[in-house]
C-alpha positions in Angstrom: -68.9 136.2 -34.1 -68.2 139.7 -32.6 -69.7 143.2 -33.5 -67.2 143.7 -36.5 -68.4 140.4 -37.9 -72.0 141.6 -37.7 -71.0 144.7 -39.7 -68.9 142.8 -42.3 -72.1 140.4 -43.2 -74.4 142.9 -44.9 -71.5 144.3 -47.0 -70.5 141.2 -48.1 -74.1 140.2 -49.1 -74.4 143.6 -51.1 -70.9 142.8 -52.8 -72.0 139.3 -53.9 -75.1 140.6 -55.4 -73.2 143.2 -57.5 -70.5 140.8 -58.3 -72.8 138.9 -61.0 -74.4 140.4 -64.1 -78.0 141.7 -63.6 -80.0 139.8 -66.3 -83.7 140.8 -67.1 -86.1 137.9 -66.9 -88.1 136.9 -69.7 -91.8 138.3 -69.8 -93.5 134.9 -69.9 -91.5 133.7 -66.9 -92.3 137.0 -65.1 -95.8 136.5 -65.8 -96.0 132.7 -64.6 -94.2 133.7 -61.1 -96.5 136.6 -60.6 -99.5 134.4 -61.4 -98.2 131.6 -59.0 -97.7 134.4 -56.4 -101.1 135.7 -57.0 -102.8 132.3 -56.9 -101.1 131.4 -53.6 -102.2 134.5 -52.1 -106.0 134.4 -53.2 -108.5 132.6 -51.1 -109.4 129.0 -52.3 -112.5 128.9 -54.3 -115.1 126.0 -53.6 -114.7 123.0 -55.5 -117.5 121.8 -57.8 -118.2 119.0 -55.2 -118.5 121.5 -52.5 -121.1 123.5 -54.4 -123.2 120.4 -55.4 -123.3 119.0 -52.0 -126.0 121.6 -50.2 -128.1 121.2 -53.5 -127.9 117.3 -53.1 -129.0 117.6 -49.5 -132.0 119.8 -50.6 -133.2 117.5 -53.2 -132.8 114.5 -50.9 -135.0 116.4 -48.4 -137.7 117.1 -50.9 -137.8 113.6 -51.9 -138.1 112.4 -48.2 -140.9 115.0 -47.6 -142.8 113.8 -51.1 -142.6 110.1 -49.9 -143.9 111.0 -46.5 -146.7 112.9 -48.0 -147.5 109.9 -50.4 -147.6 107.5 -47.6 -149.7 109.9 -45.5 -152.2 110.3 -48.4 -152.4 106.4 -48.9 -153.2 106.1 -45.2 -156.0 108.8 -45.4 -157.4 107.3 -48.6 -157.5 103.7 -46.6 -159.1 105.3 -43.5 -161.7 107.1 -45.8 -162.6 103.8 -47.7 -163.0 102.2 -44.1 -165.4 105.0 -42.8 -167.2 104.9 -46.0 -167.8 101.1 -45.5 -168.9 101.7 -42.0 -171.2 104.4 -42.9 -172.9 102.2 -45.7 -173.4 99.5 -43.2 -175.0 101.9 -40.8 -177.3 102.9 -43.3 -178.4 99.6 -44.2 -178.9 98.7 -40.4 -181.0 101.9 -40.1 -182.9 100.9 -43.4 -183.6 97.6 -42.0 -184.6 98.8 -38.7 -186.9 101.2 -40.3 -188.4 98.5 -42.5 -188.8 96.3 -39.5 -190.4 99.0 -37.4 -192.8 99.9 -40.4 -193.7 96.2 -40.5 -194.3 96.0 -36.8 -196.7 99.1 -37.0 -198.6 97.5 -39.8 -199.1 94.3 -38.0 -200.3 96.4 -34.9 -202.6 98.3 -36.9 -204.1 95.1 -38.5 -204.6 93.5 -35.4 -206.2 96.6 -33.7 -208.5 96.7 -36.7 -209.4 93.0 -36.4 -210.2 93.5 -32.7 -212.3 96.3 -33.7 -214.3 94.4 -35.9 -214.6 91.3 -33.5 -215.8 93.6 -30.8 -218.0 95.8 -32.6 -221.6 96.0 -31.4 -222.9 95.4 -34.9 -221.1 92.2 -35.5 -222.5 89.0 -37.2 -220.9 86.1 -38.6 -221.1 83.4 -41.1 -219.8 79.7 -41.2 -219.1 78.9 -44.8 -219.1 75.4 -46.4 -217.2 74.0 -49.3 -219.6 73.6 -52.4 -219.2 70.4 -54.9 -216.3 72.3 -56.6 -214.3 72.6 -53.5 -215.9 70.0 -51.1 -213.1 70.1 -48.5 -212.9 74.0 -48.4 -214.4 75.9 -45.4 -214.4 79.5 -44.0 -215.7 82.0 -41.4 -216.7 85.5 -42.0 -217.0 88.3 -39.3 -219.0 91.1 -40.5 -219.5 94.5 -38.9 -221.2 97.0 -41.4 -219.6 99.8 -39.4 -216.0 98.4 -38.9 -215.2 95.9 -41.7 -214.9 92.2 -42.5 -212.5 89.5 -41.1 -212.4 86.4 -43.5 -210.4 83.3 -43.1 -210.7 80.2 -45.2 -208.8 76.8 -45.6 -208.3 74.2 -48.4 -209.4 76.5 -51.3 -208.2 75.2 -54.7 -205.4 76.9 -56.3 -206.5 79.5 -58.8 -206.2 79.0 -62.5 -204.2 81.6 -64.4 -206.2 85.1 -64.9 -208.9 84.0 -62.2 -209.4 85.3 -58.6 -211.7 84.5 -55.9 -214.3 87.1 -55.1 -216.4 87.4 -51.7 -219.9 88.5 -51.8 -222.4 89.7 -49.1 -225.9 89.1 -50.1 -228.0 91.9 -48.6 -230.3 90.6 -50.1 -228.7 91.3 -53.5 -224.8 90.4 -53.8 -222.6 93.2 -52.8 -218.8 92.6 -53.7 -216.7 92.5 -50.3 -213.4 92.2 -52.1 -211.1 89.8 -54.0 -208.9 87.2 -52.2 -206.0 84.9 -53.3 -205.2 81.7 -51.2 -201.8 81.0 -50.2 -199.8 78.0 -51.2 -201.7 75.8 -48.9 -205.1 77.1 -49.8 -205.5 79.6 -47.1 -207.0 82.9 -46.6 -206.9 85.4 -43.6 -207.7 88.8 -44.5 -209.2 92.0 -43.2 -211.5 93.8 -45.7 -213.5 97.0 -45.5 -217.1 96.8 -44.9 -219.3 96.5 -48.0 -221.3 99.8 -48.8 -225.1 99.8 -48.6 -225.7 96.8 -46.4 -229.3 96.9 -45.4 -230.0 93.4 -44.0 -227.1 91.0 -44.9 -228.3 87.3 -44.8 -225.4 85.3 -46.4 -221.7 85.4 -47.5 -220.6 83.4 -50.6 -217.1 83.0 -52.5 -217.1 82.5 -56.5 -214.3 82.3 -58.8 -214.4 85.2 -61.3 -212.0 86.7 -64.0 -209.0 88.4 -62.6 -210.0 91.8 -61.5 -213.4 91.0 -60.3 -216.8 91.6 -61.7 -219.8 93.6 -60.5 -222.3 90.6 -60.1 -221.3 87.0 -59.6 -220.8 85.0 -62.8 -218.7 82.0 -61.6 -219.0 78.9 -59.7 -219.7 79.1 -56.0 -216.9 77.6 -54.0 -218.2 78.7 -50.3 -221.6 79.9 -49.1 -222.9 80.3 -45.4 -225.6 82.2 -43.9 -225.1 85.1 -41.6 -226.2 84.8 -38.1 -226.1 87.4 -35.2 -223.7 86.5 -32.5 
């Protein structure tokens, strides 16, 4: 195709366009075409699934965080329970140690008091023999008017209900030195305070009396022994 052909082509296109009748398109067709063109030119809107996806990720993250916090809280509760148990055991051990220490202190104090009586310069003693109501019984009394009285006995009969053994120092009138209860084997080993107003003690006796004791002897004599200086 030469230069003349290039000039003829546009003229031919214009002639062809004028060769057909010009028809005005219907309004509905025109609107559909324009809408189609506008839709093709407009940017694509995000779909519903595209909008929901970030929200789903956020919800999943919140669920994961909540689950992690629940697990951590459960672990903390378990740890707290363990620590509370350990604390309770430590307190019990401390209480037991305190009780044992107090018992040791009481034992030491009792032993020291007994030694003080047995080494007192004013010490006297009595060997007590069982009387007809308790022939197998025997006892010893170590008396210091300034420091106290150590009394030991064996084979005393079991006490009836509502009764108690009462220890007396005769000086020369009976003075109560205290109440004693034998163990299951009939034994007694006690430290008592020194009876008041002991002028010249001559003997020690044990009687059975109503529970709580009496001011003066009323019951049977179970043990009697004279006091001798050491």
